[in-house]
Z-matrix of the N, CA and C atoms (Angstrom, degrees):
N
C 1 1.489
C 2 1.604 1 102.33
N 3 1.335 2 113.33 1 133.54
C 4 1.489 3 119.80 2 177.59
C 5 1.477 4 111.94 3 -73.55
N 6 1.344 5 121.42 4 165.27
C 7 1.427 6 123.31 5 173.44
C 8 1.531 7 113.58 6 -60.64
N 9 1.303 8 115.60 7 -34.52
C 10 1.487 9 118.85 8 177.58
C 11 1.527 10 109.64 9 -68.26
N 12 1.301 11 119.65 10 -41.45
C 13 1.447 12 121.19 11 -180.00
C 14 1.559 13 108.85 12 -65.45
N 15 1.353 14 117.15 13 -40.11
C 16 1.486 15 117.41 14 177.16
C 17 1.515 16 110.64 15 -65.85
N 18 1.287 17 118.48 16 -37.48
C 19 1.457 18 121.63 17 176.51
C 20 1.527 19 112.24 18 -60.02
N 21 1.306 20 114.46 19 -49.07
C 22 1.463 21 118.34 20 176.31
C 23 1.470 22 115.41 21 -57.00
N 24 1.316 23 115.02 22 -46.11
C 25 1.527 24 122.96 23 174.78
C 26 1.472 25 111.81 24 -57.71
N 27 1.326 26 119.52 25 -42.64
C 28 1.500 27 121.05 26 177.55
C 29 1.444 28 111.66 27 -63.04
N 30 1.385 29 113.89 28 -43.32
C 31 1.487 30 116.59 29 -179.36
C 32 1.616 31 109.55 30 -65.29
N 33 1.307 32 115.66 31 -40.64
C 34 1.452 33 118.71 32 -179.00
C 35 1.548 34 110.53 33 -64.37
N 36 1.327 35 119.09 34 -38.69
C 37 1.432 36 119.96 35 -177.50
C 38 1.595 37 110.58 36 -72.90
N 39 1.315 38 120.28 37 -20.25
C 40 1.424 39 122.94 38 179.45
C 41 1.479 40 113.06 39 -81.26
N 42 1.343 41 117.24 40 -12.53
C 43 1.473 42 121.08 41 -177.54
C 44 1.561 43 111.40 42 -90.26
N 45 1.315 44 117.14 43 153.15
C 46 1.430 45 118.31 44 172.16
C 47 1.555 46 110.21 45 -77.93
N 48 1.338 47 118.29 46 171.82
C 49 1.456 48 121.80 47 -169.41
C 50 1.514 49 113.30 48 -59.01
N 51 1.366 50 117.79 49 -43.08
C 52 1.500 51 115.21 50 -177.88
C 53 1.533 52 112.90 51 -68.09
N 54 1.346 53 114.92 52 -33.90
C 55 1.434 54 118.01 53 173.69
C 56 1.529 55 114.99 54 -70.98
N 57 1.313 56 118.26 55 -29.57
C 58 1.465 57 122.42 56 171.39
C 59 1.520 58 108.40 57 -64.09
N 60 1.296 59 120.36 58 -41.88
C 61 1.422 60 123.36 59 -177.34
C 62 1.582 61 108.13 60 -65.13
N 63 1.336 62 115.08 61 -42.03
C 64 1.388 63 119.26 62 178.79
C 65 1.530 64 114.47 63 -65.52
N 66 1.355 65 114.68 64 -36.95
C 67 1.482 66 117.75 65 177.58
C 68 1.535 67 109.14 66 -66.21
N 69 1.303 68 118.17 67 -43.93
C 70 1.423 69 124.05 68 179.97
C 71 1.507 70 111.46 69 -60.54
N 72 1.317 71 115.74 70 -46.96
C 73 1.494 72 122.70 71 173.60
C 74 1.520 73 112.59 72 -52.46
N 75 1.329 74 114.86 73 -47.57
C 76 1.391 75 122.38 74 178.95
C 77 1.503 76 112.47 75 -66.13
N 78 1.279 77 120.60 76 -42.95
C 79 1.524 78 125.93 77 175.83
C 80 1.565 79 108.86 78 -59.32
N 81 1.384 80 118.43 79 -46.34
C 82 1.426 81 118.92 80 -178.24
C 83 1.508 82 112.30 81 -68.62
N 84 1.358 83 115.12 82 -31.47
C 85 1.448 84 121.12 83 179.13
C 86 1.543 85 106.97 84 -66.14
N 87 1.330 86 118.49 85 -46.85
C 88 1.468 87 123.43 86 -178.83
C 89 1.504 88 107.24 87 -62.77
N 90 1.384 89 119.32 88 -37.40
C 91 1.423 90 123.88 89 -176.99
C 92 1.567 91 108.27 90 -61.63
N 93 1.346 92 114.33 91 -43.55
C 94 1.460 93 120.94 92 -176.32
C 95 1.472 94 113.91 93 -73.65
N 96 1.384 95 116.96 94 -18.11
C 97 1.470 96 122.52 95 -174.69
C 98 1.581 97 108.64 96 -62.81
N 99 1.322 98 113.46 97 128.65
C 100 1.455 99 119.18 98 176.16
C 101 1.480 100 114.23 99 84.01
N 102 1.294 101 116.38 100 6.85
C 103 1.528 102 116.63 101 -174.37
C 104 1.521 103 109.83 102 -92.58
N 105 1.339 104 118.90 103 0.01
C 106 1.439 105 120.74 104 175.82
C 107 1.567 106 109.49 105 -60.77
N 108 1.303 107 117.50 106 134.26
C 109 1.489 108 119.81 107 -178.41
C 110 1.560 109 109.05 108 -120.01
N 111 1.242 110 117.75 109 25.86
C 112 1.475 111 118.58 110 -178.46
C 113 1.512 112 110.10 111 -89.68
N 114 1.284 113 116.23 112 144.63
C 115 1.459 114 119.78 113 178.86
C 116 1.590 115 103.83 114 -75.69
N 117 1.376 116 116.89 115 151.29
C 118 1.392 117 124.30 116 -175.47
C 119 1.540 118 114.85 117 -45.97
N 120 1.308 119 120.45 118 -41.23
C 121 1.507 120 122.87 119 -178.06
C 122 1.437 121 113.55 120 -90.83
N 123 1.330 122 122.94 121 -7.77
C 124 1.400 123 122.39 122 -175.17
C 125 1.509 124 112.46 123 -79.06
N 126 1.380 125 116.28 124 132.74
C 127 1.476 126 122.93 125 -178.98
C 128 1.502 127 106.61 126 -96.52
N 129 1.318 128 115.00 127 124.19
C 130 1.463 129 122.06 128 176.00
C 131 1.451 130 110.94 129 -111.56
N 132 1.265 131 124.37 130 131.59
C 133 1.481 132 127.17 131 -179.43
C 134 1.535 133 104.99 132 -93.64
N 135 1.375 134 115.29 133 144.35
C 136 1.502 135 118.70 134 174.18
C 137 1.482 136 111.55 135 -66.20
N 138 1.373 137 111.13 136 149.50
C 139 1.429 138 114.61 137 176.31
C 140 1.629 139 102.71 138 -109.93
N 141 1.260 140 116.05 139 119.35
C 142 1.455 141 120.91 140 -173.43
C 143 1.555 142 109.59 141 -73.38
N 144 1.355 143 112.80 142 119.25
C 145 1.481 144 121.16 143 176.12
C 146 1.561 145 102.60 144 -105.85
N 147 1.286 146 116.99 145 118.42
C 148 1.462 147 122.42 146 179.43
C 149 1.506 148 115.05 147 -66.31
N 150 1.270 149 116.63 148 137.81
C 151 1.480 150 118.47 149 174.42
C 152 1.462 151 114.65 150 -68.83
N 153 1.313 152 115.21 151 148.47
C 154 1.485 153 120.84 152 177.30
C 155 1.552 154 111.47 153 -87.90
N 156 1.279 155 119.63 154 155.87
C 157 1.416 156 122.06 155 177.19
C 158 1.557 157 109.39 156 -65.29
N 159 1.344 158 115.27 157 130.98
C 160 1.482 159 116.60 158 -179.72
C 161 1.504 160 114.24 159 77.31
N 162 1.340 161 116.77 160 23.15
C 163 1.456 162 123.11 161 -177.59
C 164 1.451 163 112.34 162 -57.51
N 165 1.359 164 116.80 163 137.18
C 166 1.479 165 120.37 164 175.82
C 167 1.472 166 107.50 165 -87.92
N 168 1.376 167 116.72 166 170.12
C 169 1.426 168 121.47 167 -178.85
C 170 1.563 169 105.66 168 -67.13
N 171 1.352 170 118.89 169 -44.85
C 172 1.447 171 120.94 170 178.41
C 173 1.526 172 110.30 171 -55.10
N 174 1.372 173 112.48 172 -45.12
C 175 1.488 174 117.15 173 -179.11
C 176 1.530 175 115.09 174 -60.22
N 177 1.392 176 111.08 175 -36.67
C 178 1.502 177 118.68 176 175.50
C 179 1.486 178 112.07 177 -65.03
N 180 1.312 179 117.16 178 -42.98
C 181 1.416 180 120.03 179 178.59
C 182 1.510 181 111.45 180 -60.03
N 183 1.361 182 116.13 181 -44.69
C 184 1.452 183 118.90 182 179.27
C 185 1.526 184 108.76 183 -64.43
N 186 1.278 185 119.57 184 -38.53
C 187 1.494 186 121.92 185 -177.43
C 188 1.553 187 108.57 186 -66.27
N 189 1.321 188 113.19 187 -45.79
C 190 1.438 189 116.96 188 178.30
C 191 1.499 190 116.15 189 -62.89
N 192 1.291 191 115.66 190 -34.77
C 193 1.501 192 121.48 191 175.66
C 194 1.479 193 107.32 192 -64.64
N 195 1.369 194 118.94 193 -38.07
C 196 1.506 195 124.34 194 -178.30
C 197 1.499 196 105.07 195 -70.63
N 198 1.301 197 121.34 196 -38.93
C 199 1.510 198 121.81 197 -174.71
C 200 1.440 199 107.92 198 -78.26
N 201 1.286 200 123.14 199 -28.57
C 202 1.477 201 123.03 200 -177.28
C 203 1.510 202 112.49 201 -124.84
N 204 1.342 203 118.11 202 63.27
C 205 1.436 204 122.79 203 -176.61
C 206 1.529 205 113.12 204 -70.61
N 207 1.321 206 119.42 205 -10.81
C 208 1.417 207 121.27 206 177.45
C 209 1.543 208 114.49 207 -82.87
N 210 1.354 209 115.78 208 -11.80
C 211 1.465 210 118.80 209 -179.07
C 212 1.539 211 110.26 210 -83.62
N 213 1.342 212 111.59 211 139.23
C 214 1.576 213 116.08 212 179.14
C 215 1.548 214 107.07 213 -76.63
N 216 1.293 215 110.55 214 125.62
C 217 1.519 216 118.69 215 -176.22
C 218 1.559 217 108.99 216 -64.04
N 219 1.280 218 118.80 217 -32.47
C 220 1.476 219 118.59 218 -178.32
C 221 1.538 220 110.11 219 -68.13
N 222 1.273 221 118.10 220 -29.48
C 223 1.482 222 121.42 221 176.51
C 224 1.477 223 113.03 222 -67.59
N 225 1.298 224 116.50 223 -29.18
C 226 1.491 225 125.80 224 -176.41
C 227 1.554 226 110.25 225 -89.12
N 228 1.314 227 114.30 226 -27.90
C 229 1.412 228 119.81 227 -167.47
C 230 1.496 229 120.41 228 -46.11
N 231 1.378 230 119.88 229 -50.12
C 232 1.394 231 125.44 230 -176.22
C 233 1.546 232 109.28 231 -63.87
N 234 1.292 233 119.23 232 -48.34
C 235 1.403 234 123.88 233 -175.24
C 236 1.561 235 108.68 234 -69.07
N 237 1.350 236 115.64 235 -43.00
C 238 1.516 237 118.56 236 178.05
C 239 1.535 238 111.83 237 -61.18
N 240 1.345 239 116.90 238 -43.62
C 241 1.467 240 124.85 239 -179.00
C 242 1.564 241 106.92 240 -63.04
N 243 1.312 242 116.81 241 -44.79
C 244 1.487 243 117.89 242 177.12
C 245 1.507 244 113.14 243 -61.02
N 246 1.299 245 116.78 244 -44.11
C 247 1.534 246 117.92 245 179.62
C 248 1.532 247 107.73 246 -64.97
N 249 1.352 248 117.98 247 -42.48
C 250 1.429 249 117.87 248 -179.78
C 251 1.540 250 111.90 249 -60.99
N 252 1.284 251 116.64 250 -38.53
C 253 1.452 252 122.60 251 177.16
C 254 1.563 253 114.43 252 -64.20
N 255 1.313 254 108.55 253 -40.45
C 256 1.567 255 113.69 254 173.09
C 257 1.465 256 113.68 255 -57.76
N 258 1.305 257 119.61 256 -34.01
C 259 1.437 258 125.67 257 179.60
C 260 1.502 259 110.40 258 -82.08
N 261 1.305 260 117.99 259 -52.14
C 262 1.472 261 122.41 260 -171.63
C 263 1.541 262 111.60 261 -73.86
N 264 1.297 263 114.46 262 -38.45
C 265 1.571 264 119.06 263 -179.05
C 266 1.505 265 112.39 264 -103.08
N 267 1.289 266 114.62 265 -40.74
C 268 1.432 267 120.24 266 -168.00
C 269 1.554 268 112.58 267 -87.16
N 270 1.332 269 116.00 268 -15.19
C 271 1.455 270 116.62 269 175.51
C 272 1.521 271 113.44 270 88.38
N 273 1.273 272 122.24 271 8.55
C 274 1.390 273 122.89 272 177.50
C 275 1.552 274 108.81 273 -67.00
N 276 1.301 275 117.53 274 145.03
C 277 1.471 276 119.91 275 -179.05
C 278 1.492 277 113.72 276 -67.88
N 279 1.324 278 116.24 277 152.52
C 280 1.464 279 121.85 278 -179.20
C 281 1.507 280 108.79 279 -62.81
N 282 1.291 281 119.77 280 -40.58
C 283 1.429 282 122.81 281 -178.99
C 284 1.565 283 112.80 282 -61.20
N 285 1.300 284 113.49 283 -42.23
C 286 1.494 285 118.71 284 179.19
C 287 1.449 286 112.22 285 -64.46
N 288 1.380 287 114.07 286 -44.37
C 289 1.493 288 119.24 287 -174.39
C 290 1.566 289 106.08 288 -74.50
N 291 1.263 290 120.03 289 -35.92
C 292 1.464 291 118.07 290 179.28
C 293 1.533 292 112.67 291 -64.17
N 294 1.395 293 114.42 292 -39.25
C 295 1.456 294 122.56 293 177.40
C 296 1.527 295 109.25 294 -60.49
N 297 1.322 296 116.05 295 -41.33
C 298 1.488 297 122.11 296 -179.50
C 299 1.570 298 108.26 297 -71.30
N 300 1.327 299 120.98 298 -38.77
C 301 1.375 300 124.32 299 174.76
C 302 1.504 301 112.45 300 -58.43
N 303 1.349 302 117.60 301 -47.40
C 304 1.402 303 123.22 302 178.82
C 305 1.553 304 112.75 303 -59.26
N 306 1.330 305 116.07 304 -40.84
C 307 1.409 306 122.60 305 177.64
C 308 1.505 307 107.19 306 -63.36
N 309 1.290 308 115.28 307 -48.94
C 310 1.444 309 119.34 308 -177.96
C 311 1.535 310 114.80 309 -58.00
N 312 1.372 311 118.04 310 -40.44
C 313 1.406 312 122.59 311 174.24
C 314 1.522 313 110.99 312 -63.16
N 315 1.306 314 115.13 313 -45.62
C 316 1.541 315 118.96 314 -179.50
C 317 1.526 316 108.35 315 -60.79
N 318 1.356 317 121.13 316 -41.84
C 319 1.411 318 123.10 317 178.34
C 320 1.497 319 112.59 318 -62.34
N 321 1.269 320 117.53 319 -42.76
C 322 1.483 321 120.94 320 175.85
C 323 1.442 322 113.51 321 -67.07
N 324 1.309 323 118.78 322 -35.15
C 325 1.457 324 121.42 323 174.13
C 326 1.478 325 111.60 324 -66.48
N 327 1.269 326 117.53 325 -42.15
C 328 1.455 327 122.91 326 177.86
C 329 1.573 328 108.32 327 -60.12
N 330 1.251 329 122.52 328 -39.21
C 331 1.445 330 125.23 329 173.94
C 332 1.464 331 112.09 330 -65.71
N 333 1.357 332 117.13 331 -41.18
C 334 1.430 333 124.52 332 178.65
C 335 1.598 334 109.18 333 -55.97
N 336 1.362 335 112.67 334 -48.54
C 337 1.459 336 118.62 335 -177.90
C 338 1.462 337 110.74 336 -61.38
N 339 1.342 338 114.41 337 -44.58
C 340 1.477 339 118.85 338 -176.34
C 341 1.558 340 112.72 339 -63.86
N 342 1.338 341 112.76 340 -39.29
C 343 1.587 342 117.60 341 177.10
C 344 1.614 343 107.33 342 -64.42
N 345 1.355 344 116.27 343 -37.51
C 346 1.470 345 115.26 344 -177.15
C 347 1.485 346 112.46 345 -76.71
N 348 1.325 347 118.70 346 -21.69
C 349 1.432 348 119.26 347 -175.80
C 350 1.560 349 112.69 348 -90.12
N 351 1.261 350 116.39 349 -5.14
C 352 1.500 351 120.10 350 -177.90
C 353 1.545 352 110.62 351 -73.54
């Protein structure tokens, strides 16, 4: 294990469970950033991945990233992180935040389609 990996592990261990989930969601979000492999003019339709019963906010983010692989993660990062914080720190319900995440992804997909149709 490298010193960087040990440092990340120490930081993770010092966080409470909700903050750990937020950190993991953020790391997965960063990992997915830039992995879109579509050509600039190619239109890709979302593949609907159904939510599971009792889905967590982190699970919803993963599901939405699978459903909308054509979207750039870095463009969603700020809003997604804010919504995750509202849930993990602010106490917003998972259901409320998941609904807002779904709307956010639909909005970004609409923009994606508009840019491709110009």
